[in-house]
Jmol script that loads the backbone (N, CA, C; Angstrom):
load data "model"
ATOM      1  N   UNK A   1      86.319  94.354  84.300  1.00  0.00           N
ATOM      2  CA  UNK A   1      87.312  94.781  83.344  1.00  0.00           C
ATOM      3  C   UNK A   1      88.639  94.091  83.673  1.00  0.00           C
ATOM      4  N   UNK A   2      89.215  93.364  82.756  1.00  0.00           N
ATOM      5  CA  UNK A   2      90.465  92.645  83.029  1.00  0.00           C
ATOM      6  C   UNK A   2      91.648  93.596  83.197  1.00  0.00           C
ATOM      7  N   UNK A   3      92.625  93.128  83.952  1.00  0.00           N
ATOM      8  CA  UNK A   3      93.841  93.902  84.141  1.00  0.00           C
ATOM      9  C   UNK A   3      94.890  93.072  84.844  1.00  0.00           C
ATOM     10  N   UNK A   4      96.135  93.530  84.800  1.00  0.00           N
ATOM     11  CA  UNK A   4      97.206  92.821  85.509  1.00  0.00           C
ATOM     12  C   UNK A   4      96.958  92.814  87.015  1.00  0.00           C
ATOM     13  N   UNK A   5      97.281  91.706  87.667  1.00  0.00           N
ATOM     14  CA  UNK A   5      97.115  91.594  89.113  1.00  0.00           C
ATOM     15  C   UNK A   5      98.142  92.496  89.809  1.00  0.00           C
ATOM     16  N   UNK A   6      97.656  93.307  90.734  1.00  0.00           N
ATOM     17  CA  UNK A   6      98.501  94.188  91.544  1.00  0.00           C
ATOM     18  C   UNK A   6      99.157  93.339  92.628  1.00  0.00           C
ATOM     19  N   UNK A   7     100.423  93.575  92.902  1.00  0.00           N
ATOM     20  CA  UNK A   7     101.135  92.779  93.909  1.00  0.00           C
ATOM     21  C   UNK A   7     101.890  93.682  94.875  1.00  0.00           C
ATOM     22  N   UNK A   8     102.384  93.086  95.948  1.00  0.00           N
ATOM     23  CA  UNK A   8     103.028  93.834  97.013  1.00  0.00           C
ATOM     24  C   UNK A   8     104.249  94.616  96.514  1.00  0.00           C
ATOM     25  N   UNK A   9     104.981  94.111  95.582  1.00  0.00           N
ATOM     26  CA  UNK A   9     106.185  94.790  95.097  1.00  0.00           C
ATOM     27  C   UNK A   9     105.932  95.838  94.027  1.00  0.00           C
ATOM     28  N   UNK A  10     104.685  96.057  93.645  1.00  0.00           N
ATOM     29  CA  UNK A  10     104.372  97.054  92.619  1.00  0.00           C
ATOM     30  C   UNK A  10     104.621  98.461  93.174  1.00  0.00           C
ATOM     31  N   UNK A  11     104.812  99.413  92.267  1.00  0.00           N
ATOM     32  CA  UNK A  11     105.017 100.798  92.659  1.00  0.00           C
ATOM     33  C   UNK A  11     103.746 101.583  92.388  1.00  0.00           C
ATOM     34  N   UNK A  12     103.201 102.163  93.451  1.00  0.00           N
ATOM     35  CA  UNK A  12     102.022 103.017  93.333  1.00  0.00           C
ATOM     36  C   UNK A  12     102.273 104.286  94.134  1.00  0.00           C
ATOM     37  N   UNK A  13     101.634 105.385  93.702  1.00  0.00           N
ATOM     38  CA  UNK A  13     101.797 106.661  94.397  1.00  0.00           C
ATOM     39  C   UNK A  13     100.435 107.307  94.646  1.00  0.00           C
ATOM     40  N   UNK A  14     100.384 108.160  95.660  1.00  0.00           N
ATOM     41  CA  UNK A  14      99.178 108.949  95.918  1.00  0.00           C
ATOM     42  C   UNK A  14      99.171 110.112  94.926  1.00  0.00           C
ATOM     43  N   UNK A  15      98.100 110.904  94.854  1.00  0.00           N
ATOM     44  CA  UNK A  15      98.057 112.011  93.897  1.00  0.00           C
ATOM     45  C   UNK A  15      99.128 113.079  94.121  1.00  0.00           C
ATOM     46  N   UNK A  16      99.775 113.059  95.292  1.00  0.00           N
ATOM     47  CA  UNK A  16     100.772 114.071  95.619  1.00  0.00           C
ATOM     48  C   UNK A  16     102.189 113.516  95.608  1.00  0.00           C
ATOM     49  N   UNK A  17     102.350 112.273  95.159  1.00  0.00           N
ATOM     50  CA  UNK A  17     103.674 111.687  95.006  1.00  0.00           C
ATOM     51  C   UNK A  17     104.149 110.820  96.151  1.00  0.00           C
ATOM     52  N   UNK A  18     103.327 110.608  97.170  1.00  0.00           N
ATOM     53  CA  UNK A  18     103.710 109.728  98.276  1.00  0.00           C
ATOM     54  C   UNK A  18     103.709 108.269  97.841  1.00  0.00           C
ATOM     55  N   UNK A  19     104.585 107.468  98.405  1.00  0.00           N
ATOM     56  CA  UNK A  19     104.742 106.060  98.048  1.00  0.00           C
ATOM     57  C   UNK A  19     103.705 105.200  98.757  1.00  0.00           C
ATOM     58  N   UNK A  20     102.977 104.368  97.991  1.00  0.00           N
ATOM     59  CA  UNK A  20     102.000 103.444  98.557  1.00  0.00           C
ATOM     60  C   UNK A  20     102.698 102.127  98.881  1.00  0.00           C
ATOM     61  N   UNK A  21     102.563 101.677 100.121  1.00  0.00           N
ATOM     62  CA  UNK A  21     103.139 100.408 100.567  1.00  0.00           C
ATOM     63  C   UNK A  21     102.002  99.486 100.971  1.00  0.00           C
ATOM     64  N   UNK A  22     101.919  98.332 100.308  1.00  0.00           N
ATOM     65  CA  UNK A  22     100.856  97.380 100.597  1.00  0.00           C
ATOM     66  C   UNK A  22     101.410  96.230 101.420  1.00  0.00           C
ATOM     67  N   UNK A  23     100.713  95.908 102.507  1.00  0.00           N
ATOM     68  CA  UNK A  23     101.080  94.804 103.376  1.00  0.00           C
ATOM     69  C   UNK A  23     100.041  93.715 103.177  1.00  0.00           C
ATOM     70  N   UNK A  24     100.488  92.513 102.811  1.00  0.00           N
ATOM     71  CA  UNK A  24      99.570  91.428 102.503  1.00  0.00           C
ATOM     72  C   UNK A  24      99.721  90.275 103.476  1.00  0.00           C
ATOM     73  N   UNK A  25      98.600  89.652 103.798  1.00  0.00           N
ATOM     74  CA  UNK A  25      98.634  88.444 104.625  1.00  0.00           C
ATOM     75  C   UNK A  25      98.720  87.193 103.752  1.00  0.00           C
ATOM     76  N   UNK A  26      98.680  87.383 102.441  1.00  0.00           N
ATOM     77  CA  UNK A  26      98.751  86.278 101.487  1.00  0.00           C
ATOM     78  C   UNK A  26     100.164  85.697 101.469  1.00  0.00           C
ATOM     79  N   UNK A  27     100.267  84.415 101.753  1.00  0.00           N
ATOM     80  CA  UNK A  27     101.565  83.744 101.693  1.00  0.00           C
ATOM     81  C   UNK A  27     101.549  82.603 100.673  1.00  0.00           C
ATOM     82  N   UNK A  28     100.436  82.432  99.995  1.00  0.00           N
ATOM     83  CA  UNK A  28     100.274  81.286  99.100  1.00  0.00           C
ATOM     84  C   UNK A  28     100.458  81.585  97.624  1.00  0.00           C
ATOM     85  N   UNK A  29      99.999  82.742  97.172  1.00  0.00           N
ATOM     86  CA  UNK A  29     100.012  83.037  95.732  1.00  0.00           C
ATOM     87  C   UNK A  29     100.978  84.178  95.451  1.00  0.00           C
ATOM     88  N   UNK A  30     101.997  83.865  94.649  1.00  0.00           N
ATOM     89  CA  UNK A  30     102.990  84.868  94.280  1.00  0.00           C
ATOM     90  C   UNK A  30     102.805  85.265  92.827  1.00  0.00           C
ATOM     91  N   UNK A  31     102.994  86.546  92.567  1.00  0.00           N
ATOM     92  CA  UNK A  31     102.963  87.091  91.214  1.00  0.00           C
ATOM     93  C   UNK A  31     104.270  87.857  91.046  1.00  0.00           C
ATOM     94  N   UNK A  32     105.054  87.474  90.061  1.00  0.00           N
ATOM     95  CA  UNK A  32     106.356  88.096  89.850  1.00  0.00           C
ATOM     96  C   UNK A  32     107.230  87.963  91.109  1.00  0.00           C
ATOM     97  N   UNK A  33     107.051  86.863  91.857  1.00  0.00           N
ATOM     98  CA  UNK A  33     107.844  86.596  93.046  1.00  0.00           C
ATOM     99  C   UNK A  33     107.376  87.318  94.299  1.00  0.00           C
ATOM    100  N   UNK A  34     106.288  88.061  94.209  1.00  0.00           N
ATOM    101  CA  UNK A  34     105.763  88.827  95.338  1.00  0.00           C
ATOM    102  C   UNK A  34     104.317  88.415  95.608  1.00  0.00           C
ATOM    103  N   UNK A  35     103.834  88.552  96.841  1.00  0.00           N
ATOM    104  CA  UNK A  35     102.445  88.178  97.141  1.00  0.00           C
ATOM    105  C   UNK A  35     101.444  89.027  96.353  1.00  0.00           C
ATOM    106  N   UNK A  36     100.428  88.360  95.797  1.00  0.00           N
ATOM    107  CA  UNK A  36      99.341  89.074  95.121  1.00  0.00           C
ATOM    108  C   UNK A  36      98.552  89.838  96.176  1.00  0.00           C
ATOM    109  N   UNK A  37      98.191  91.080  95.878  1.00  0.00           N
ATOM    110  CA  UNK A  37      97.440  91.908  96.823  1.00  0.00           C
ATOM    111  C   UNK A  37      95.948  91.629  96.689  1.00  0.00           C
ATOM    112  N   UNK A  38      95.246  91.623  97.823  1.00  0.00           N
ATOM    113  CA  UNK A  38      93.805  91.407  97.824  1.00  0.00           C
ATOM    114  C   UNK A  38      93.101  92.619  98.424  1.00  0.00           C
ATOM    115  N   UNK A  39      91.786  92.632  98.298  1.00  0.00           N
ATOM    116  CA  UNK A  39      90.980  93.736  98.827  1.00  0.00           C
ATOM    117  C   UNK A  39      91.100  93.835 100.344  1.00  0.00           C
ATOM    118  N   UNK A  40      91.442  92.741 101.018  1.00  0.00           N
ATOM    119  CA  UNK A  40      91.552  92.738 102.485  1.00  0.00           C
ATOM    120  C   UNK A  40      92.897  93.267 102.986  1.00  0.00           C
ATOM    121  N   UNK A  41      93.855  93.480 102.092  1.00  0.00           N
ATOM    122  CA  UNK A  41      95.173  93.938 102.501  1.00  0.00           C
ATOM    123  C   UNK A  41      95.170  95.422 102.847  1.00  0.00           C
ATOM    124  N   UNK A  42      96.189  95.842 103.574  1.00  0.00           N
ATOM    125  CA  UNK A  42      96.332  97.225 104.002  1.00  0.00           C
ATOM    126  C   UNK A  42      97.320  97.943 103.099  1.00  0.00           C
ATOM    127  N   UNK A  43      96.923  99.121 102.605  1.00  0.00           N
ATOM    128  CA  UNK A  43      97.811  99.956 101.796  1.00  0.00           C
ATOM    129  C   UNK A  43      97.981 101.293 102.492  1.00  0.00           C
ATOM    130  N   UNK A  44      99.210 101.582 102.898  1.00  0.00           N
ATOM    131  CA  UNK A  44      99.531 102.826 103.596  1.00  0.00           C
ATOM    132  C   UNK A  44     100.398 103.710 102.718  1.00  0.00           C
ATOM    133  N   UNK A  45     100.327 105.015 102.931  1.00  0.00           N
ATOM    134  CA  UNK A  45     101.085 105.978 102.130  1.00  0.00           C
ATOM    135  C   UNK A  45     102.179 106.580 103.004  1.00  0.00           C
ATOM    136  N   UNK A  46     103.375 106.659 102.450  1.00  0.00           N
ATOM    137  CA  UNK A  46     104.506 107.286 103.136  1.00  0.00           C
ATOM    138  C   UNK A  46     105.058 108.409 102.261  1.00  0.00           C
ATOM    139  N   UNK A  47     105.398 109.511 102.871  1.00  0.00           N
ATOM    140  CA  UNK A  47     106.072 110.587 102.144  1.00  0.00           C
ATOM    141  C   UNK A  47     105.158 111.545 101.402  1.00  0.00           C
ATOM    142  N   UNK A  48     103.880 111.578 101.707  1.00  0.00           N
ATOM    143  CA  UNK A  48     102.978 112.546 101.079  1.00  0.00           C
ATOM    144  C   UNK A  48     103.167 113.892 101.772  1.00  0.00           C
ATOM    145  N   UNK A  49     103.413 114.929 101.004  1.00  0.00           N
ATOM    146  CA  UNK A  49     103.681 116.249 101.572  1.00  0.00           C
ATOM    147  C   UNK A  49     102.535 117.228 101.338  1.00  0.00           C
ATOM    148  N   UNK A  50     101.337 116.736 101.058  1.00  0.00           N
ATOM    149  CA  UNK A  50     100.208 117.619 100.753  1.00  0.00           C
ATOM    150  C   UNK A  50      99.842 118.481 101.960  1.00  0.00           C
ATOM    151  N   UNK A  51      99.546 119.753 101.675  1.00  0.00           N
ATOM    152  CA  UNK A  51      99.132 120.687 102.718  1.00  0.00           C
ATOM    153  C   UNK A  51      97.904 121.448 102.240  1.00  0.00           C
ATOM    154  N   UNK A  52      96.998 121.728 103.179  1.00  0.00           N
ATOM    155  CA  UNK A  52      95.842 122.570 102.867  1.00  0.00           C
ATOM    156  C   UNK A  52      96.284 124.021 102.920  1.00  0.00           C
ATOM    157  N   UNK A  53      95.767 124.853 102.001  1.00  0.00           N
ATOM    158  CA  UNK A  53      96.177 126.260 102.014  1.00  0.00           C
ATOM    159  C   UNK A  53      95.724 126.960 103.293  1.00  0.00           C
ATOM    160  N   UNK A  54      96.479 127.902 103.700  1.00  0.00           N
ATOM    161  CA  UNK A  54      96.175 128.673 104.896  1.00  0.00           C
ATOM    162  C   UNK A  54      97.428 129.338 105.399  1.00  0.00           C
ATOM    163  N   UNK A  55      97.297 130.111 106.465  1.00  0.00           N
ATOM    164  CA  UNK A  55      98.459 130.758 107.039  1.00  0.00           C
ATOM    165  C   UNK A  55      98.545 130.345 108.491  1.00  0.00           C
ATOM    166  N   UNK A  56      99.402 129.493 108.873  1.00  0.00           N
ATOM    167  CA  UNK A  56     100.316 128.689 108.047  1.00  0.00           C
ATOM    168  C   UNK A  56      99.579 127.541 107.377  1.00  0.00           C
ATOM    169  N   UNK A  57     100.189 126.928 106.349  1.00  0.00           N
ATOM    170  CA  UNK A  57      99.559 125.770 105.696  1.00  0.00           C
ATOM    171  C   UNK A  57      99.335 124.632 106.693  1.00  0.00           C
ATOM    172  N   UNK A  58      98.251 123.897 106.492  1.00  0.00           N
ATOM    173  CA  UNK A  58      97.892 122.804 107.392  1.00  0.00           C
ATOM    174  C   UNK A  58      98.284 121.479 106.744  1.00  0.00           C
ATOM    175  N   UNK A  59      99.199 120.703 107.347  1.00  0.00           N
ATOM    176  CA  UNK A  59      99.560 119.412 106.770  1.00  0.00           C
ATOM    177  C   UNK A  59      98.336 118.490 106.701  1.00  0.00           C
ATOM    178  N   UNK A  60      98.137 117.880 105.536  1.00  0.00           N
ATOM    179  CA  UNK A  60      97.034 116.935 105.342  1.00  0.00           C
ATOM    180  C   UNK A  60      97.497 115.827 104.410  1.00  0.00           C
ATOM    181  N   UNK A  61      98.505 115.060 104.835  1.00  0.00           N
ATOM    182  CA  UNK A  61      99.061 114.039 103.947  1.00  0.00           C
ATOM    183  C   UNK A  61      98.100 112.863 103.745  1.00  0.00           C
ATOM    184  N   UNK A  62      98.251 112.209 102.627  1.00  0.00           N
ATOM    185  CA  UNK A  62      97.535 110.950 102.409  1.00  0.00           C
ATOM    186  C   UNK A  62      98.151 109.919 103.355  1.00  0.00           C
ATOM    187  N   UNK A  63      97.295 109.132 104.033  1.00  0.00           N
ATOM    188  CA  UNK A  63      97.794 108.128 104.976  1.00  0.00           C
ATOM    189  C   UNK A  63      97.488 106.704 104.552  1.00  0.00           C
ATOM    190  N   UNK A  64      96.336 106.509 103.920  1.00  0.00           N
ATOM    191  CA  UNK A  64      95.955 105.150 103.535  1.00  0.00           C
ATOM    192  C   UNK A  64      95.225 105.173 102.203  1.00  0.00           C
ATOM    193  N   UNK A  65      95.207 104.003 101.559  1.00  0.00           N
ATOM    194  CA  UNK A  65      94.505 103.833 100.287  1.00  0.00           C
ATOM    195  C   UNK A  65      93.386 102.826 100.492  1.00  0.00           C
ATOM    196  N   UNK A  66      92.210 103.169 100.026  1.00  0.00           N
ATOM    197  CA  UNK A  66      91.084 102.235 100.028  1.00  0.00           C
ATOM    198  C   UNK A  66      90.822 101.847  98.583  1.00  0.00           C
ATOM    199  N   UNK A  67      91.003 100.578  98.279  1.00  0.00           N
ATOM    200  CA  UNK A  67      90.738 100.064  96.943  1.00  0.00           C
ATOM    201  C   UNK A  67      89.245  99.801  96.835  1.00  0.00           C
ATOM    202  N   UNK A  68      88.629 100.237  95.751  1.00  0.00           N
ATOM    203  CA  UNK A  68      87.177 100.220  95.649  1.00  0.00           C
ATOM    204  C   UNK A  68      86.611  99.018  94.906  1.00  0.00           C
ATOM    205  N   UNK A  69      87.227  98.623  93.800  1.00  0.00           N
ATOM    206  CA  UNK A  69      86.676  97.535  92.988  1.00  0.00           C
ATOM    207  C   UNK A  69      87.773  96.521  92.680  1.00  0.00           C
ATOM    208  N   UNK A  70      87.717  95.332  93.290  1.00  0.00           N
ATOM    209  CA  UNK A  70      88.709  94.293  93.011  1.00  0.00           C
ATOM    210  C   UNK A  70      88.293  93.468  91.796  1.00  0.00           C
ATOM    211  N   UNK A  71      89.055  92.423  91.530  1.00  0.00           N
ATOM    212  CA  UNK A  71      88.700  91.476  90.473  1.00  0.00           C
ATOM    213  C   UNK A  71      87.404  90.766  90.839  1.00  0.00           C
ATOM    214  N   UNK A  72      86.649  90.355  89.848  1.00  0.00           N
ATOM    215  CA  UNK A  72      85.365  89.701  90.077  1.00  0.00           C
ATOM    216  C   UNK A  72      85.521  88.188  90.168  1.00  0.00           C
ATOM    217  N   UNK A  73      86.418  87.629  89.375  1.00  0.00           N
ATOM    218  CA  UNK A  73      86.506  86.172  89.263  1.00  0.00           C
ATOM    219  C   UNK A  73      87.692  85.528  89.961  1.00  0.00           C
ATOM    220  N   UNK A  74      88.714  86.273  90.295  1.00  0.00           N
ATOM    221  CA  UNK A  74      89.930  85.674  90.853  1.00  0.00           C
ATOM    222  C   UNK A  74      90.055  86.033  92.322  1.00  0.00           C
ATOM    223  N   UNK A  75      90.254  85.007  93.145  1.00  0.00           N
ATOM    224  CA  UNK A  75      90.406  85.203  94.583  1.00  0.00           C
ATOM    225  C   UNK A  75      91.662  84.501  95.082  1.00  0.00           C
ATOM    226  N   UNK A  76      92.209  85.043  96.161  1.00  0.00           N
ATOM    227  CA  UNK A  76      93.337  84.441  96.861  1.00  0.00           C
ATOM    228  C   UNK A  76      92.921  84.318  98.315  1.00  0.00           C
ATOM    229  N   UNK A  77      92.940  83.097  98.833  1.00  0.00           N
ATOM    230  CA  UNK A  77      92.553  82.834 100.209  1.00  0.00           C
ATOM    231  C   UNK A  77      91.168  83.421 100.525  1.00  0.00           C
ATOM    232  N   UNK A  78      90.257  83.318  99.558  1.00  0.00           N
ATOM    233  CA  UNK A  78      88.878  83.765  99.747  1.00  0.00           C
ATOM    234  C   UNK A  78      88.640  85.245  99.555  1.00  0.00           C
ATOM    235  N   UNK A  79      89.674  86.012  99.201  1.00  0.00           N
ATOM    236  CA  UNK A  79      89.542  87.453  99.000  1.00  0.00           C
ATOM    237  C   UNK A  79      89.832  87.803  97.544  1.00  0.00           C
ATOM    238  N   UNK A  80      89.035  88.697  96.938  1.00  0.00           N
ATOM    239  CA  UNK A  80      89.296  89.101  95.556  1.00  0.00           C
ATOM    240  C   UNK A  80      90.634  89.832  95.437  1.00  0.00           C
ATOM    241  N   UNK A  81      91.365  89.547  94.368  1.00  0.00           N
ATOM    242  CA  UNK A  81      92.645  90.218  94.146  1.00  0.00           C
ATOM    243  C   UNK A  81      92.412  91.630  93.623  1.00  0.00           C
ATOM    244  N   UNK A  82      93.422  92.481  93.822  1.00  0.00           N
ATOM    245  CA  UNK A  82      93.394  93.829  93.272  1.00  0.00           C
ATOM    246  C   UNK A  82      94.025  93.814  91.900  1.00  0.00           C
ATOM    247  N   UNK A  83      93.564  94.688  91.047  1.00  0.00           N
ATOM    248  CA  UNK A  83      94.100  94.812  89.700  1.00  0.00           C
ATOM    249  C   UNK A  83      94.822  96.147  89.553  1.00  0.00           C
ATOM    250  N   UNK A  84      95.704  96.231  88.575  1.00  0.00           N
ATOM    251  CA  UNK A  84      96.364  97.495  88.279  1.00  0.00           C
ATOM    252  C   UNK A  84      95.325  98.559  87.929  1.00  0.00           C
ATOM    253  N   UNK A  85      94.198  98.127  87.376  1.00  0.00           N
ATOM    254  CA  UNK A  85      93.140  99.045  86.955  1.00  0.00           C
ATOM    255  C   UNK A  85      92.073  99.268  88.031  1.00  0.00           C
ATOM    256  N   UNK A  86      92.235  98.688  89.222  1.00  0.00           N
ATOM    257  CA  UNK A  86      91.248  98.857  90.287  1.00  0.00           C
ATOM    258  C   UNK A  86      91.216 100.313  90.747  1.00  0.00           C
ATOM    259  N   UNK A  87      90.026 100.927  90.780  1.00  0.00           N
ATOM    260  CA  UNK A  87      89.947 102.297  91.281  1.00  0.00           C
ATOM    261  C   UNK A  87      90.210 102.337  92.786  1.00  0.00           C
ATOM    262  N   UNK A  88      90.713 103.482  93.244  1.00  0.00           N
ATOM    263  CA  UNK A  88      91.058 103.621  94.657  1.00  0.00           C
ATOM    264  C   UNK A  88      90.891 105.071  95.087  1.00  0.00           C
ATOM    265  N   UNK A  89      90.909 105.277  96.387  1.00  0.00           N
ATOM    266  CA  UNK A  89      90.910 106.621  96.969  1.00  0.00           C
ATOM    267  C   UNK A  89      91.943 106.675  98.082  1.00  0.00           C
ATOM    268  N   UNK A  90      92.695 107.778  98.137  1.00  0.00           N
ATOM    269  CA  UNK A  90      93.622 108.027  99.222  1.00  0.00           C
ATOM    270  C   UNK A  90      92.916 108.899 100.253  1.00  0.00           C
ATOM    271  N   UNK A  91      93.167 108.631 101.545  1.00  0.00           N
ATOM    272  CA  UNK A  91      92.501 109.355 102.609  1.00  0.00           C
ATOM    273  C   UNK A  91      93.498 110.057 103.523  1.00  0.00           C
ATOM    274  N   UNK A  92      93.094 111.235 104.018  1.00  0.00           N
ATOM    275  CA  UNK A  92      93.896 112.046 104.936  1.00  0.00           C
ATOM    276  C   UNK A  92      93.682 111.568 106.376  1.00  0.00           C
ATOM    277  N   UNK A  93      94.396 112.148 107.348  1.00  0.00           N
ATOM    278  CA  UNK A  93      94.164 111.788 108.757  1.00  0.00           C
ATOM    279  C   UNK A  93      92.726 112.073 109.207  1.00  0.00           C
ATOM    280  N   UNK A  94      92.065 113.052 108.593  1.00  0.00           N
ATOM    281  CA  UNK A  94      90.676 113.381 108.929  1.00  0.00           C
ATOM    282  C   UNK A  94      89.693 112.520 108.136  1.00  0.00           C
ATOM    283  N   UNK A  95      90.200 111.496 107.457  1.00  0.00           N
ATOM    284  CA  UNK A  95      89.399 110.568 106.643  1.00  0.00           C
ATOM    285  C   UNK A  95      88.713 111.267 105.470  1.00  0.00           C
ATOM    286  N   UNK A  96      89.342 112.316 104.934  1.00  0.00           N
ATOM    287  CA  UNK A  96      88.825 112.999 103.750  1.00  0.00           C
ATOM    288  C   UNK A  96      89.464 112.404 102.509  1.00  0.00           C
ATOM    289  N   UNK A  97      88.676 112.104 101.467  1.00  0.00           N
ATOM    290  CA  UNK A  97      89.268 111.581 100.233  1.00  0.00           C
ATOM    291  C   UNK A  97      90.092 112.656  99.541  1.00  0.00           C
ATOM    292  N   UNK A  98      91.263 112.270  99.060  1.00  0.00           N
ATOM    293  CA  UNK A  98      92.180 113.231  98.451  1.00  0.00           C
ATOM    294  C   UNK A  98      92.557 112.867  97.024  1.00  0.00           C
ATOM    295  N   UNK A  99      91.901 111.883  96.436  1.00  0.00           N
ATOM    296  CA  UNK A  99      92.167 111.521  95.054  1.00  0.00           C
ATOM    297  C   UNK A  99      92.614 110.079  94.934  1.00  0.00           C
ATOM    298  N   UNK A 100      92.720 109.601  93.693  1.00  0.00           N
ATOM    299  CA  UNK A 100      93.064 108.199  93.466  1.00  0.00           C
ATOM    300  C   UNK A 100      94.570 107.939  93.515  1.00  0.00           C
ATOM    301  N   UNK A 101      94.907 106.718  93.904  1.00  0.00           N
ATOM    302  CA  UNK A 101      96.294 106.261  93.801  1.00  0.00           C
ATOM    303  C   UNK A 101      96.550 105.850  92.355  1.00  0.00           C
ATOM    304  N   UNK A 102      97.787 105.953  91.922  1.00  0.00           N
ATOM    305  CA  UNK A 102      98.172 105.553  90.566  1.00  0.00           C
ATOM    306  C   UNK A 102      99.205 104.448  90.641  1.00  0.00           C
ATOM    307  N   UNK A 103      98.954 103.353  89.939  1.00  0.00           N
ATOM    308  CA  UNK A 103      99.924 102.262  89.871  1.00  0.00           C
ATOM    309  C   UNK A 103     100.884 102.595  88.740  1.00  0.00           C
ATOM    310  N   UNK A 104     102.153 102.764  89.080  1.00  0.00           N
ATOM    311  CA  UNK A 104     103.161 103.191  88.116  1.00  0.00           C
ATOM    312  C   UNK A 104     103.879 101.993  87.503  1.00  0.00           C
ATOM    313  N   UNK A 105     104.341 101.069  88.340  1.00  0.00           N
ATOM    314  CA  UNK A 105     105.070  99.895  87.867  1.00  0.00           C
ATOM    315  C   UNK A 105     104.394  98.656  88.441  1.00  0.00           C
ATOM    316  N   UNK A 106     104.050  97.714  87.574  1.00  0.00           N
ATOM    317  CA  UNK A 106     103.375  96.489  87.984  1.00  0.00           C
ATOM    318  C   UNK A 106     103.791  95.376  87.034  1.00  0.00           C
ATOM    319  N   UNK A 107     103.586  94.160  87.443  1.00  0.00           N
ATOM    320  CA  UNK A 107     103.896  93.024  86.581  1.00  0.00           C
ATOM    321  C   UNK A 107     102.871  92.986  85.439  1.00  0.00           C
ATOM    322  N   UNK A 108     103.279  92.643  84.209  1.00  0.00           N
ATOM    323  CA  UNK A 108     102.353  92.646  83.075  1.00  0.00           C
ATOM    324  C   UNK A 108     101.829  91.257  82.672  1.00  0.00           C
ATOM    325  N   UNK A 109     102.310  90.198  83.289  1.00  0.00           N
ATOM    326  CA  UNK A 109     102.036  88.854  82.763  1.00  0.00           C
ATOM    327  C   UNK A 109     100.733  88.214  83.230  1.00  0.00           C
ATOM    328  N   UNK A 110     100.380  88.359  84.499  1.00  0.00           N
ATOM    329  CA  UNK A 110      99.226  87.656  85.034  1.00  0.00           C
ATOM    330  C   UNK A 110      98.020  88.588  85.014  1.00  0.00           C
ATOM    331  N   UNK A 111      97.036  88.224  84.193  1.00  0.00           N
ATOM    332  CA  UNK A 111      95.835  89.037  83.990  1.00  0.00           C
ATOM    333  C   UNK A 111      94.661  88.374  84.689  1.00  0.00           C
ATOM    334  N   UNK A 112      93.795  89.172  85.330  1.00  0.00           N
ATOM    335  CA  UNK A 112      92.587  88.656  85.982  1.00  0.00           C
ATOM    336  C   UNK A 112      91.405  89.502  85.562  1.00  0.00           C
ATOM    337  N   UNK A 113      90.216  88.945  85.780  1.00  0.00           N
ATOM    338  CA  UNK A 113      88.985  89.708  85.525  1.00  0.00           C
ATOM    339  C   UNK A 113      88.152  89.761  86.776  1.00  0.00           C
TER     340      UNK A 113
END
end "model"
wireframe off; spacefill off
backbone 0.3
color backbone group
């Protein structure tokens, strides 16, 4: 399914509003002036305040994002690029899935499949 290429400067959030920060090793391909993100890159979550119910509540913030399906045809440095439409899961410190990340702001010009 085609979609805009996700890049390091895009804005994404976890299901609880934490900010997703992607760190890329790509130094060759820029999209909107920022490195294009690939499936091999690391996406970490900062500022997630999710807590499990209980007395007292147990902190269980989202810590990382695992992108599940990258682009099929477009690669950067041998790795498939991520798309704005790529499904993902956010994980807690106990490695429990806590829901998908949402890409809020992304570049609209460069489309990949």
